[in-house]
C-alpha positions as semicolon CSV with decimal commas, in nm:
position;residue;x (nm);y (nm);z (nm)
1;M;-0,003;0,011;0,001
2;P;0,139;0,325;-0,114
3;K;0,229;0,628;0,157
4;R;-0,016;0,903;0,173
5;V;0,196;1,271;0,263
6;A;0,101;1,603;0,254
7;F;0,382;1,864;0,183
8;Y;0,446;2,207;0,347
9;V;0,601;2,461;0,239
10;R;0,729;2,816;0,359
11;V;0,955;3,084;0,210
12;S;1,013;3,367;0,452
13;T;1,332;3,517;0,296
14;S;1,452;3,627;-0,053
15;D;1,740;3,418;-0,075
16;G;1,617;3,263;-0,387
17;Q;1,443;2,967;-0,252
18;T;1,025;3,023;-0,376
19;T;0,771;2,802;-0,318
20;E;0,711;2,682;-0,649
21;N;1,103;2,524;-0,640
22;Q;0,996;2,343;-0,281
23;L;0,728;2,207;-0,422
24;R;0,872;2,050;-0,764
25;Q;1,139;1,917;-0,552
26;L;0,929;1,739;-0,295
27;H;0,698;1,589;-0,593
28;E;1,028;1,470;-0,740
29;V;1,108;1,284;-0,385
30;A;0,701;1,141;-0,403
31;D;0,714;1,074;-0,724
32;R;1,054;0,864;-0,724
33;S;0,898;0,719;-0,370
34;G;0,578;0,586;-0,524
35;W;0,390;0,821;-0,211
36;I;0,074;0,968;-0,287
37;V;0,041;1,365;-0,215
38;T;-0,285;1,420;-0,048
39;A;-0,239;1,806;0,011
40;V;-0,029;2,082;-0,019
41;F;-0,033;2,321;0,251
42;R;0,182;2,657;0,183
43;D;0,197;3,010;0,367
44;D;0,362;3,211;0,091
45;G;0,572;3,547;0,219
46;I;0,458;3,459;0,559
47;S;0,764;3,510;0,861
48;G;0,792;3,254;1,137
49;A;1,042;3,554;1,328
50;K;0,718;3,791;1,311
51;G;0,432;3,554;1,353
52;R;0,099;3,576;1,177
53;S;-0,220;3,830;1,302
54;L;-0,525;3,662;1,380
């Protein structure tokens, strides 16, 4: 039975990394491993240091 996985991606710095780059790499790993991606959670531009205002 294949594993079911969910991805969480986040970028809070401007060092060239993007959530799209992260997702592409994670999907490559999932494809190679035979995993089924059930959900993708993304926080674009959310800083872990500054937190969120609710």
